[in-house]
All heavy atoms as TSV, in Angstrom:
chain	resi	resn	atom	element	x	y	z
A	1	MET	N	N	0.656	13.528	-10.730
A	1	MET	CA	C	-0.792	13.495	-10.433
A	1	MET	C	C	-1.259	14.901	-10.088
A	1	MET	O	O	-1.153	15.271	-8.798
A	1	MET	CB	C	-1.103	12.478	-9.482
A	1	MET	CG	C	-0.734	11.005	-9.927
A	1	MET	SD	S	-1.209	9.847	-8.703
A	1	MET	CE	C	-2.451	9.042	-9.456
A	2	ARG	N	N	-1.775	15.647	-11.024
A	2	ARG	CA	C	-2.036	17.041	-10.796
A	2	ARG	C	C	-3.263	17.290	-9.802
A	2	ARG	O	O	-3.327	18.281	-9.283
A	2	ARG	CB	C	-2.506	17.642	-12.070
A	2	ARG	CG	C	-1.261	17.686	-13.092
A	2	ARG	CD	C	-1.648	18.328	-14.384
A	2	ARG	NE	N	-2.797	17.714	-15.015
A	2	ARG	CZ	C	-3.340	18.095	-16.091
A	2	ARG	NH1	N	-2.876	19.183	-16.769
A	2	ARG	NH2	N	-4.336	17.464	-16.563
A	3	LEU	N	N	-3.986	16.286	-9.665
A	3	LEU	CA	C	-5.266	16.442	-8.737
A	3	LEU	C	C	-5.237	15.678	-7.439
A	3	LEU	O	O	-6.250	15.668	-6.708
A	3	LEU	CB	C	-6.606	16.117	-9.550
A	3	LEU	CG	C	-6.731	16.979	-10.759
A	3	LEU	CD1	C	-7.932	16.395	-11.551
A	3	LEU	CD2	C	-6.955	18.426	-10.593
A	4	GLN	N	N	-3.942	15.292	-7.086
A	4	GLN	CA	C	-3.842	14.588	-5.821
A	4	GLN	C	C	-4.423	15.465	-4.755
A	4	GLN	O	O	-4.051	16.620	-4.503
A	4	GLN	CB	C	-2.381	14.301	-5.616
A	4	GLN	CG	C	-2.059	13.370	-4.497
A	4	GLN	CD	C	-2.563	11.889	-4.826
A	4	GLN	OE1	O	-2.497	11.438	-5.948
A	4	GLN	NE2	N	-3.008	11.182	-3.785
A	5	GLY	N	N	-5.226	14.964	-3.817
A	5	GLY	CA	C	-5.672	15.653	-2.592
A	5	GLY	C	C	-6.874	16.333	-3.002
A	5	GLY	O	O	-7.413	17.057	-2.053
A	6	LYS	N	N	-7.436	16.406	-4.183
A	6	LYS	CA	C	-8.642	17.027	-4.563
A	6	LYS	C	C	-9.909	16.176	-4.674
A	6	LYS	O	O	-9.734	14.989	-4.808
A	6	LYS	CB	C	-8.425	17.735	-5.873
A	6	LYS	CG	C	-7.243	18.676	-6.057
A	6	LYS	CD	C	-7.497	19.961	-5.278
A	6	LYS	CE	C	-6.263	20.825	-5.471
A	6	LYS	NZ	N	-6.408	22.081	-4.769
A	7	MET	N	N	-10.978	16.719	-4.515
A	7	MET	CA	C	-12.256	15.886	-4.605
A	7	MET	C	C	-13.075	16.514	-5.743
A	7	MET	O	O	-13.238	17.806	-5.870
A	7	MET	CB	C	-13.078	16.120	-3.315
A	7	MET	CG	C	-14.430	15.338	-3.348
A	7	MET	SD	S	-14.122	13.527	-3.422
A	7	MET	CE	C	-15.752	12.945	-3.217
A	8	ALA	N	N	-13.474	15.709	-6.658
A	8	ALA	CA	C	-14.204	16.044	-7.908
A	8	ALA	C	C	-15.702	15.485	-7.827
A	8	ALA	O	O	-15.745	14.255	-7.370
A	8	ALA	CB	C	-13.628	15.632	-9.163
A	9	VAL	N	N	-16.663	16.207	-8.073
A	9	VAL	CA	C	-17.988	15.687	-8.111
A	9	VAL	C	C	-18.506	15.839	-9.555
A	9	VAL	O	O	-18.584	16.990	-10.122
A	9	VAL	CB	C	-19.020	16.466	-7.151
A	9	VAL	CG1	C	-20.338	15.877	-7.303
A	9	VAL	CG2	C	-18.431	16.427	-5.753
A	10	ILE	N	N	-18.828	14.776	-10.119
A	10	ILE	CA	C	-19.232	14.815	-11.636
A	10	ILE	C	C	-20.704	14.330	-11.646
A	10	ILE	O	O	-21.102	13.239	-11.351
A	10	ILE	CB	C	-18.381	13.765	-12.423
A	10	ILE	CG1	C	-16.866	13.911	-12.224
A	10	ILE	CG2	C	-18.717	13.905	-13.912
A	10	ILE	CD1	C	-16.276	15.127	-12.619
A	11	THR	N	N	-21.570	15.270	-12.114
A	11	THR	CA	C	-22.859	14.897	-12.410
A	11	THR	C	C	-23.126	14.233	-13.763
A	11	THR	O	O	-22.336	14.514	-14.685
A	11	THR	CB	C	-23.809	16.196	-12.357
A	11	THR	OG1	O	-23.461	17.097	-13.324
A	11	THR	CG2	C	-23.735	16.869	-11.002
A	12	GLY	N	N	-23.956	13.235	-13.780
A	12	GLY	CA	C	-24.156	12.519	-15.035
A	12	GLY	C	C	-22.871	11.647	-15.277
A	12	GLY	O	O	-22.460	11.367	-16.426
A	13	GLY	N	N	-22.269	11.167	-14.225
A	13	GLY	CA	C	-20.994	10.396	-14.340
A	13	GLY	C	C	-21.060	8.928	-14.583
A	13	GLY	O	O	-20.054	8.273	-14.693
A	14	GLY	N	N	-22.280	8.481	-14.889
A	14	GLY	CA	C	-22.518	7.035	-15.165
A	14	GLY	C	C	-22.247	6.652	-16.538
A	14	GLY	O	O	-22.147	5.470	-16.903
A	15	SER	N	N	-22.176	7.645	-17.355
A	15	SER	CA	C	-21.974	7.317	-18.911
A	15	SER	C	C	-21.545	8.539	-19.674
A	15	SER	O	O	-21.518	9.627	-19.084
A	15	SER	CB	C	-23.264	6.831	-19.472
A	15	SER	OG	O	-24.218	7.827	-19.502
A	16	GLY	N	N	-20.985	8.341	-20.884
A	16	GLY	CA	C	-20.854	9.439	-21.753
A	16	GLY	C	C	-19.663	10.329	-21.250
A	16	GLY	O	O	-18.708	9.944	-20.686
A	17	ILE	N	N	-19.844	11.689	-21.521
A	17	ILE	CA	C	-18.866	12.654	-21.147
A	17	ILE	C	C	-18.541	12.769	-19.705
A	17	ILE	O	O	-17.413	12.838	-19.280
A	17	ILE	CB	C	-19.233	14.073	-21.609
A	17	ILE	CG1	C	-19.330	14.111	-23.234
A	17	ILE	CG2	C	-18.365	15.203	-21.132
A	17	ILE	CD1	C	-19.928	15.408	-23.825
A	18	GLY	N	N	-19.691	12.548	-18.872
A	18	GLY	CA	C	-19.421	12.545	-17.405
A	18	GLY	C	C	-18.564	11.331	-16.909
A	18	GLY	O	O	-17.705	11.580	-16.215
A	19	LEU	N	N	-18.768	10.213	-17.597
A	19	LEU	CA	C	-17.936	9.023	-17.233
A	19	LEU	C	C	-16.471	9.275	-17.644
A	19	LEU	O	O	-15.547	9.001	-16.883
A	19	LEU	CB	C	-18.528	7.697	-17.791
A	19	LEU	CG	C	-17.726	6.497	-17.456
A	19	LEU	CD1	C	-17.628	6.270	-16.024
A	19	LEU	CD2	C	-18.373	5.338	-18.166
A	20	ALA	N	N	-16.267	9.826	-18.864
A	20	ALA	CA	C	-14.905	10.002	-19.415
A	20	ALA	C	C	-14.258	11.075	-18.539
A	20	ALA	O	O	-13.039	10.873	-18.252
A	20	ALA	CB	C	-15.060	10.533	-20.887
A	21	THR	N	N	-15.009	12.130	-18.059
A	21	THR	CA	C	-14.402	13.034	-17.179
A	21	THR	C	C	-13.993	12.473	-15.921
A	21	THR	O	O	-12.830	12.766	-15.314
A	21	THR	CB	C	-15.347	14.172	-16.953
A	21	THR	OG1	O	-15.735	14.740	-18.293
A	21	THR	CG2	C	-14.739	15.372	-16.128
A	22	ALA	N	N	-14.801	11.649	-15.326
A	22	ALA	CA	C	-14.589	10.933	-14.034
A	22	ALA	C	C	-13.238	10.152	-14.139
A	22	ALA	O	O	-12.440	10.088	-13.251
A	22	ALA	CB	C	-15.679	10.065	-13.636
A	23	LYS	N	N	-13.155	9.363	-15.258
A	23	LYS	CA	C	-11.964	8.571	-15.508
A	23	LYS	C	C	-10.675	9.394	-15.439
A	23	LYS	O	O	-9.683	9.126	-14.936
A	23	LYS	CB	C	-12.037	7.798	-16.810
A	23	LYS	CG	C	-12.991	6.672	-16.776
A	23	LYS	CD	C	-13.132	5.994	-18.128
A	23	LYS	CE	C	-14.198	4.893	-18.159
A	23	LYS	NZ	N	-14.311	4.329	-19.391
A	24	LEU	N	N	-10.778	10.564	-16.193
A	24	LEU	CA	C	-9.587	11.419	-16.428
A	24	LEU	C	C	-9.159	11.932	-15.003
A	24	LEU	O	O	-8.039	12.136	-14.607
A	24	LEU	CB	C	-9.817	12.585	-17.344
A	24	LEU	CG	C	-9.876	12.222	-18.790
A	24	LEU	CD1	C	-10.339	13.313	-19.571
A	24	LEU	CD2	C	-8.555	11.656	-19.230
A	25	PHE	N	N	-10.154	12.517	-14.194
A	25	PHE	CA	C	-9.941	13.038	-12.964
A	25	PHE	C	C	-9.293	12.104	-11.963
A	25	PHE	O	O	-8.424	12.322	-11.187
A	25	PHE	CB	C	-11.133	13.662	-12.321
A	25	PHE	CG	C	-11.549	15.061	-12.819
A	25	PHE	CD1	C	-11.593	15.322	-14.144
A	25	PHE	CD2	C	-11.972	15.975	-11.920
A	25	PHE	CE1	C	-11.849	16.621	-14.587
A	25	PHE	CE2	C	-12.271	17.234	-12.365
A	25	PHE	CZ	C	-12.175	17.600	-13.739
A	26	ALA	N	N	-9.885	10.798	-12.047
A	26	ALA	CA	C	-9.327	9.703	-11.208
A	26	ALA	C	C	-7.898	9.347	-11.540
A	26	ALA	O	O	-7.047	9.206	-10.788
A	26	ALA	CB	C	-10.116	8.479	-11.178
A	27	ALA	N	N	-7.578	9.338	-12.781
A	27	ALA	CA	C	-6.258	9.081	-13.339
A	27	ALA	C	C	-5.221	10.139	-12.918
A	27	ALA	O	O	-4.081	9.834	-12.809
A	27	ALA	CB	C	-6.291	8.928	-14.880
A	28	GLU	N	N	-5.795	11.365	-12.721
A	28	GLU	CA	C	-4.868	12.465	-12.213
A	28	GLU	C	C	-4.777	12.580	-10.726
A	28	GLU	O	O	-4.221	13.409	-10.247
A	28	GLU	CB	C	-5.417	13.845	-12.851
A	28	GLU	CG	C	-5.140	13.975	-14.283
A	28	GLU	CD	C	-3.671	13.915	-14.640
A	28	GLU	OE1	O	-2.858	14.377	-13.832
A	28	GLU	OE2	O	-3.249	13.661	-15.750
A	29	GLY	N	N	-5.408	11.663	-10.051
A	29	GLY	CA	C	-5.187	11.487	-8.585
A	29	GLY	C	C	-6.331	12.097	-7.701
A	29	GLY	O	O	-6.263	12.084	-6.556
A	30	ALA	N	N	-7.429	12.527	-8.304
A	30	ALA	CA	C	-8.471	13.056	-7.581
A	30	ALA	C	C	-9.355	11.907	-6.997
A	30	ALA	O	O	-9.453	10.850	-7.547
A	30	ALA	CB	C	-9.345	13.974	-8.397
A	31	LYS	N	N	-9.921	12.265	-5.748
A	31	LYS	CA	C	-10.991	11.378	-5.294
A	31	LYS	C	C	-12.270	11.850	-6.141
A	31	LYS	O	O	-12.461	13.040	-6.253
A	31	LYS	CB	C	-11.228	11.615	-3.804
A	31	LYS	CG	C	-10.196	11.048	-2.956
A	31	LYS	CD	C	-10.661	11.383	-1.484
A	31	LYS	CE	C	-9.642	10.918	-0.531
A	31	LYS	NZ	N	-10.006	11.189	0.820
A	32	VAL	N	N	-12.993	10.866	-6.649
A	32	VAL	CA	C	-14.116	11.258	-7.475
A	32	VAL	C	C	-15.375	10.651	-7.048
A	32	VAL	O	O	-15.381	9.488	-6.662
A	32	VAL	CB	C	-13.859	10.746	-8.903
A	32	VAL	CG1	C	-15.013	11.074	-9.924
A	32	VAL	CG2	C	-12.555	11.389	-9.485
A	33	ALA	N	N	-16.390	11.481	-7.011
A	33	ALA	CA	C	-17.772	11.086	-6.811
A	33	ALA	C	C	-18.597	11.297	-8.025
A	33	ALA	O	O	-18.505	12.412	-8.657
A	33	ALA	CB	C	-18.384	11.779	-5.565
A	34	VAL	N	N	-19.449	10.371	-8.413
A	34	VAL	CA	C	-20.280	10.582	-9.669
A	34	VAL	C	C	-21.760	10.403	-9.228
A	34	VAL	O	O	-22.044	9.611	-8.266
A	34	VAL	CB	C	-19.905	9.546	-10.791
A	34	VAL	CG1	C	-18.616	9.807	-11.287
A	34	VAL	CG2	C	-20.131	8.114	-10.324
A	35	THR	N	N	-22.591	11.214	-9.822
A	35	THR	CA	C	-23.983	11.192	-9.425
A	35	THR	C	C	-24.633	11.009	-10.809
A	35	THR	O	O	-24.187	11.242	-11.932
A	35	THR	CB	C	-24.557	12.485	-8.821
A	35	THR	OG1	O	-24.450	13.509	-9.736
A	35	THR	CG2	C	-23.696	12.853	-7.542
A	36	GLY	N	N	-25.946	10.449	-10.642
A	36	GLY	CA	C	-26.812	10.240	-11.898
A	36	GLY	C	C	-27.985	9.579	-11.417
A	36	GLY	O	O	-28.254	9.227	-10.239
A	37	ARG	N	N	-28.951	9.372	-12.340
A	37	ARG	CA	C	-30.252	8.724	-11.992
A	37	ARG	C	C	-30.233	7.199	-12.227
A	37	ARG	O	O	-31.103	6.519	-11.638
A	37	ARG	CB	C	-31.291	9.389	-12.822
A	37	ARG	CG	C	-31.475	10.916	-12.490
A	37	ARG	CD	C	-32.485	11.487	-13.298
A	37	ARG	NE	N	-32.159	11.477	-14.795
A	37	ARG	CZ	C	-32.885	11.796	-15.804
A	37	ARG	NH1	N	-34.080	12.236	-15.572
A	37	ARG	NH2	N	-32.436	11.811	-16.960
A	38	ASP	N	N	-29.334	6.742	-12.906
A	38	ASP	CA	C	-29.258	5.248	-13.230
A	38	ASP	C	C	-28.346	4.466	-12.363
A	38	ASP	O	O	-27.088	4.510	-12.558
A	38	ASP	CB	C	-28.890	5.068	-14.698
A	38	ASP	CG	C	-29.067	3.692	-15.146
A	38	ASP	OD1	O	-28.908	2.688	-14.323
A	38	ASP	OD2	O	-29.395	3.477	-16.429
A	39	GLN	N	N	-28.905	3.958	-11.318
A	39	GLN	CA	C	-28.000	3.194	-10.296
A	39	GLN	C	C	-27.050	2.114	-10.927
A	39	GLN	O	O	-25.880	2.021	-10.589
A	39	GLN	CB	C	-28.873	2.493	-9.208
A	39	GLN	CG	C	-28.060	2.056	-7.979
A	39	GLN	CD	C	-27.241	3.100	-7.329
A	39	GLN	OE1	O	-27.826	4.140	-6.806
A	39	GLN	NE2	N	-26.017	3.042	-7.143
A	40	ALA	N	N	-27.606	1.421	-11.915
A	40	ALA	CA	C	-26.824	0.338	-12.587
A	40	ALA	C	C	-25.616	0.937	-13.238
A	40	ALA	O	O	-24.426	0.381	-13.141
A	40	ALA	CB	C	-27.732	-0.448	-13.522
A	41	ARG	N	N	-25.815	2.035	-13.936
A	41	ARG	CA	C	-24.622	2.692	-14.684
A	41	ARG	C	C	-23.629	3.274	-13.588
A	41	ARG	O	O	-22.346	3.211	-13.818
A	41	ARG	CB	C	-24.997	3.771	-15.603
A	41	ARG	CG	C	-25.637	3.313	-16.767
A	41	ARG	CD	C	-26.107	4.493	-17.715
A	41	ARG	NE	N	-26.707	3.950	-18.943
A	41	ARG	CZ	C	-26.941	4.687	-19.946
A	41	ARG	NH1	N	-26.731	6.003	-19.875
A	41	ARG	NH2	N	-27.416	4.230	-21.040
A	42	LEU	N	N	-24.184	3.824	-12.496
A	42	LEU	CA	C	-23.305	4.322	-11.484
A	42	LEU	C	C	-22.497	3.176	-10.817
A	42	LEU	O	O	-21.224	3.287	-10.668
A	42	LEU	CB	C	-24.021	4.983	-10.464
A	42	LEU	CG	C	-24.753	6.305	-10.904
A	42	LEU	CD1	C	-25.733	6.796	-9.867
A	42	LEU	CD2	C	-23.793	7.417	-11.235
A	43	ASP	N	N	-23.200	2.107	-10.671
A	43	ASP	CA	C	-22.453	0.957	-9.999
A	43	ASP	C	C	-21.405	0.436	-10.907
A	43	ASP	O	O	-20.385	0.071	-10.451
A	43	ASP	CB	C	-23.409	-0.218	-9.686
A	43	ASP	CG	C	-24.391	0.052	-8.541
A	43	ASP	OD1	O	-24.073	1.101	-7.765
A	43	ASP	OD2	O	-25.386	-0.446	-8.405
A	44	ALA	N	N	-21.590	0.384	-12.285
A	44	ALA	CA	C	-20.571	-0.044	-13.203
A	44	ALA	C	C	-19.356	0.930	-13.204
A	44	ALA	O	O	-18.346	0.470	-13.221
A	44	ALA	CB	C	-21.259	-0.129	-14.552
A	45	ALA	N	N	-19.704	2.290	-13.092
A	45	ALA	CA	C	-18.594	3.168	-13.096
A	45	ALA	C	C	-17.714	3.006	-11.752
A	45	ALA	O	O	-16.553	3.002	-11.816
A	45	ALA	CB	C	-19.141	4.624	-13.125
A	46	ALA	N	N	-18.495	2.821	-10.678
A	46	ALA	CA	C	-17.709	2.531	-9.434
A	46	ALA	C	C	-16.808	1.307	-9.475
A	46	ALA	O	O	-15.698	1.345	-8.998
A	46	ALA	CB	C	-18.753	2.404	-8.266
A	47	ARG	N	N	-17.304	0.290	-10.067
A	47	ARG	CA	C	-16.504	-0.973	-10.188
A	47	ARG	C	C	-15.370	-0.730	-11.258
A	47	ARG	O	O	-14.192	-1.129	-11.007
A	47	ARG	CB	C	-17.230	-2.145	-10.687
A	47	ARG	CG	C	-18.213	-2.762	-9.679
A	47	ARG	CD	C	-18.907	-3.992	-10.116
A	47	ARG	NE	N	-19.584	-3.833	-11.350
A	47	ARG	CZ	C	-20.941	-3.484	-11.455
A	47	ARG	NH1	N	-21.527	-3.158	-10.390
A	47	ARG	NH2	N	-21.583	-3.397	-12.639
A	48	ALA	N	N	-15.566	-0.019	-12.254
A	48	ALA	CA	C	-14.518	0.180	-13.350
A	48	ALA	C	C	-13.488	1.156	-12.977
A	48	ALA	O	O	-12.295	0.825	-13.256
A	48	ALA	CB	C	-15.211	0.713	-14.536
A	49	ILE	N	N	-13.852	2.160	-12.252
A	49	ILE	CA	C	-12.685	3.170	-11.994
A	49	ILE	C	C	-12.631	3.631	-10.602
A	49	ILE	O	O	-11.762	4.437	-10.250
A	49	ILE	CB	C	-12.974	4.477	-12.873
A	49	ILE	CG1	C	-14.223	5.100	-12.631
A	49	ILE	CG2	C	-12.757	4.210	-14.291
A	49	ILE	CD1	C	-14.483	6.446	-13.279
A	50	GLY	N	N	-13.375	2.865	-9.759
A	50	GLY	CA	C	-13.061	3.126	-8.236
A	50	GLY	C	C	-13.529	4.410	-7.716
A	50	GLY	O	O	-12.867	5.069	-6.949
A	51	VAL	N	N	-14.801	4.844	-8.045
A	51	VAL	CA	C	-15.275	6.184	-7.659
A	51	VAL	C	C	-16.464	5.973	-6.722
A	51	VAL	O	O	-16.971	4.833	-6.660
A	51	VAL	CB	C	-15.785	6.940	-8.842
A	51	VAL	CG1	C	-14.627	7.403	-9.777
A	51	VAL	CG2	C	-16.955	6.332	-9.615
A	52	LEU	N	N	-16.778	6.857	-6.016
A	52	LEU	CA	C	-17.998	6.963	-5.146
A	52	LEU	C	C	-19.125	7.252	-6.032
A	52	LEU	O	O	-19.206	8.205	-6.768
A	52	LEU	CB	C	-17.820	7.979	-4.036
A	52	LEU	CG	C	-19.098	8.120	-3.167
A	52	LEU	CD1	C	-19.416	6.913	-2.304
A	52	LEU	CD2	C	-18.891	9.368	-2.323
A	53	ALA	N	N	-20.172	6.297	-6.099
A	53	ALA	CA	C	-21.246	6.513	-6.990
A	53	ALA	C	C	-22.586	6.695	-6.083
A	53	ALA	O	O	-22.821	5.908	-5.115
A	53	ALA	CB	C	-21.507	5.257	-7.889
A	54	ILE	N	N	-23.227	7.743	-6.450
A	54	ILE	CA	C	-24.398	8.088	-5.613
A	54	ILE	C	C	-25.638	8.475	-6.524
A	54	ILE	O	O	-25.452	9.284	-7.400
A	54	ILE	CB	C	-24.218	9.362	-4.795
A	54	ILE	CG1	C	-23.025	9.121	-3.802
A	54	ILE	CG2	C	-25.412	9.758	-4.000
A	54	ILE	CD1	C	-22.568	10.335	-3.037
A	55	ALA	N	N	-26.691	7.749	-6.405
A	55	ALA	CA	C	-27.900	8.077	-7.292
A	55	ALA	C	C	-28.490	9.312	-6.779
A	55	ALA	O	O	-28.880	9.425	-5.534
A	55	ALA	CB	C	-28.881	6.914	-7.229
A	56	ALA	N	N	-28.647	10.335	-7.665
A	56	ALA	CA	C	-29.242	11.614	-7.283
A	56	ALA	C	C	-29.644	12.322	-8.543
A	56	ALA	O	O	-28.895	12.372	-9.585
A	56	ALA	CB	C	-28.289	12.544	-6.483
A	57	ASP	N	N	-30.813	12.808	-8.565
A	57	ASP	CA	C	-31.374	13.654	-9.652
A	57	ASP	C	C	-30.954	15.065	-9.413
A	57	ASP	O	O	-31.495	15.611	-8.380
A	57	ASP	CB	C	-32.964	13.453	-9.738
A	57	ASP	CG	C	-33.411	14.240	-10.958
A	57	ASP	OD1	O	-32.871	15.156	-11.413
A	57	ASP	OD2	O	-34.646	13.839	-11.388
A	58	VAL	N	N	-30.254	15.704	-10.193
A	58	VAL	CA	C	-29.831	17.137	-10.005
A	58	VAL	C	C	-31.032	18.095	-9.924
A	58	VAL	O	O	-30.856	19.327	-9.540
A	58	VAL	CB	C	-28.799	17.619	-10.854
A	58	VAL	CG1	C	-27.461	16.751	-10.759
A	58	VAL	CG2	C	-29.246	17.631	-12.307
A	59	THR	N	N	-32.230	17.741	-10.283
A	59	THR	CA	C	-33.318	18.606	-10.266
A	59	THR	C	C	-34.140	18.548	-8.857
A	59	THR	O	O	-34.996	19.234	-8.740
A	59	THR	CB	C	-34.318	18.319	-11.484
A	59	THR	OG1	O	-34.869	17.084	-11.365
A	59	THR	CG2	C	-33.576	18.494	-12.805
A	60	ASP	N	N	-33.707	17.622	-8.070
A	60	ASP	CA	C	-34.293	17.338	-6.829
A	60	ASP	C	C	-33.303	17.924	-5.723
A	60	ASP	O	O	-32.400	17.210	-5.312
A	60	ASP	CB	C	-34.519	15.884	-6.643
A	60	ASP	CG	C	-35.240	15.560	-5.361
A	60	ASP	OD1	O	-35.277	16.437	-4.391
A	60	ASP	OD2	O	-35.493	14.362	-5.204
A	61	PRO	N	N	-33.639	19.039	-5.037
A	61	PRO	CA	C	-32.695	19.641	-4.095
A	61	PRO	C	C	-32.517	18.713	-2.942
A	61	PRO	O	O	-31.326	18.704	-2.451
A	61	PRO	CB	C	-33.592	20.826	-3.630
A	61	PRO	CG	C	-34.417	21.235	-4.860
A	61	PRO	CD	C	-34.767	19.921	-5.461
A	62	GLU	N	N	-33.522	17.973	-2.459
A	62	GLU	CA	C	-33.402	17.057	-1.391
A	62	GLU	C	C	-32.355	15.936	-1.642
A	62	GLU	O	O	-31.553	15.537	-0.855
A	62	GLU	CB	C	-34.640	16.555	-0.833
A	62	GLU	CG	C	-35.503	17.524	-0.158
A	62	GLU	CD	C	-36.933	17.021	0.166
A	62	GLU	OE1	O	-37.141	15.860	0.008
A	62	GLU	OE2	O	-37.632	17.843	0.741
A	63	ALA	N	N	-32.507	15.433	-2.856
A	63	ALA	CA	C	-31.574	14.367	-3.372
A	63	ALA	C	C	-30.094	14.849	-3.417
A	63	ALA	O	O	-29.232	14.189	-3.053
A	63	ALA	CB	C	-32.000	13.832	-4.735
A	64	LEU	N	N	-29.982	16.105	-3.813
A	64	LEU	CA	C	-28.587	16.684	-3.977
A	64	LEU	C	C	-28.083	16.928	-2.546
A	64	LEU	O	O	-26.826	16.733	-2.270
A	64	LEU	CB	C	-28.601	17.990	-4.675
A	64	LEU	CG	C	-28.692	17.918	-6.252
A	64	LEU	CD1	C	-28.729	19.311	-6.834
A	64	LEU	CD2	C	-27.565	17.081	-6.734
A	65	GLU	N	N	-28.869	17.311	-1.664
A	65	GLU	CA	C	-28.464	17.487	-0.317
A	65	GLU	C	C	-28.043	16.217	0.429
A	65	GLU	O	O	-26.932	16.224	0.986
A	65	GLU	CB	C	-29.685	18.102	0.621
A	65	GLU	CG	C	-29.223	18.710	1.907
A	65	GLU	CD	C	-30.383	19.419	2.518
A	65	GLU	OE1	O	-31.003	20.266	1.826
A	65	GLU	OE2	O	-30.568	19.186	3.772
A	66	ARG	N	N	-28.646	15.178	0.045
A	66	ARG	CA	C	-28.309	13.882	0.550
A	66	ARG	C	C	-26.884	13.388	0.002
A	66	ARG	O	O	-26.086	12.826	0.566
A	66	ARG	CB	C	-29.311	12.748	0.390
A	66	ARG	CG	C	-30.596	12.907	1.250
A	66	ARG	CD	C	-31.483	11.813	1.179
A	66	ARG	NE	N	-32.072	11.548	-0.187
A	66	ARG	CZ	C	-33.133	12.083	-0.751
A	66	ARG	NH1	N	-33.857	12.963	-0.067
A	66	ARG	NH2	N	-33.463	11.848	-2.027
A	67	ALA	N	N	-26.961	13.672	-1.313
A	67	ALA	CA	C	-25.635	13.268	-2.058
A	67	ALA	C	C	-24.363	14.002	-1.460
A	67	ALA	O	O	-23.341	13.357	-1.195
A	67	ALA	CB	C	-25.765	13.582	-3.545
A	68	PHE	N	N	-24.546	15.369	-1.283
A	68	PHE	CA	C	-23.375	16.074	-0.847
A	68	PHE	C	C	-23.096	15.728	0.586
A	68	PHE	O	O	-21.986	15.808	1.008
A	68	PHE	CB	C	-23.621	17.489	-1.094
A	68	PHE	CG	C	-23.288	17.933	-2.518
A	68	PHE	CD1	C	-24.187	18.058	-3.511
A	68	PHE	CD2	C	-21.877	18.270	-2.836
A	68	PHE	CE1	C	-23.745	18.390	-4.724
A	68	PHE	CE2	C	-21.561	18.457	-4.110
A	68	PHE	CZ	C	-22.472	18.589	-5.056
A	69	ALA	N	N	-24.092	15.402	1.410
A	69	ALA	CA	C	-23.804	14.932	2.754
A	69	ALA	C	C	-22.991	13.664	2.730
A	69	ALA	O	O	-22.056	13.420	3.519
A	69	ALA	CB	C	-25.166	14.672	3.480
A	70	GLU	N	N	-23.291	12.692	1.846
A	70	GLU	CA	C	-22.508	11.483	1.752
A	70	GLU	C	C	-21.143	11.777	1.140
A	70	GLU	O	O	-20.157	11.275	1.711
A	70	GLU	CB	C	-23.248	10.563	0.728
A	70	GLU	CG	C	-22.519	9.194	0.567
A	70	GLU	CD	C	-22.544	8.394	1.777
A	70	GLU	OE1	O	-23.331	8.495	2.636
A	70	GLU	OE2	O	-21.546	7.587	1.974
A	71	ILE	N	N	-20.985	12.679	0.229
A	71	ILE	CA	C	-19.733	13.044	-0.360
A	71	ILE	C	C	-18.847	13.649	0.774
A	71	ILE	O	O	-17.631	13.458	0.928
A	71	ILE	CB	C	-19.856	13.943	-1.522
A	71	ILE	CG1	C	-20.446	13.264	-2.702
A	71	ILE	CG2	C	-18.486	14.583	-1.945
A	71	ILE	CD1	C	-21.036	14.035	-3.798
A	72	GLY	N	N	-19.479	14.436	1.615
A	72	GLY	CA	C	-18.700	15.225	2.618
A	72	GLY	C	C	-18.132	14.211	3.722
A	72	GLY	O	O	-17.116	14.563	4.397
A	73	LYS	N	N	-18.635	13.075	3.875
A	73	LYS	CA	C	-18.097	11.940	4.740
A	73	LYS	C	C	-16.788	11.378	4.197
A	73	LYS	O	O	-16.164	10.702	4.938
A	73	LYS	CB	C	-19.123	10.886	4.942
A	73	LYS	CG	C	-20.456	11.377	5.540
A	73	LYS	CD	C	-21.408	10.158	5.727
A	73	LYS	CE	C	-22.721	10.571	6.320
A	73	LYS	NZ	N	-23.713	9.495	6.207
A	74	GLN	N	N	-16.559	11.681	2.891
A	74	GLN	CA	C	-15.353	10.961	2.335
A	74	GLN	C	C	-14.078	11.707	2.733
A	74	GLN	O	O	-13.839	12.798	2.940
A	74	GLN	CB	C	-15.403	10.900	0.806
A	74	GLN	CG	C	-16.689	10.126	0.332
A	74	GLN	CD	C	-16.788	8.853	0.930
A	74	GLN	OE1	O	-15.799	8.022	0.862
A	74	GLN	NE2	N	-17.888	8.394	1.560
């Protein structure tokens, strides 16, 4: 497990390339947090691969600040 003890933050992690990346990082042992705008997709990712899912729009600095504060608690 090459990423054991590491934390990865994947934007757009609720679907597509972001979700695939989150799966790979988790499989390699990383703790993974995914962000995105669609809470339903994020929740599905959290259930499927056991990641921390946080709704946040990367174009909104306040939303990102809240997301990283939550990630920092992990």
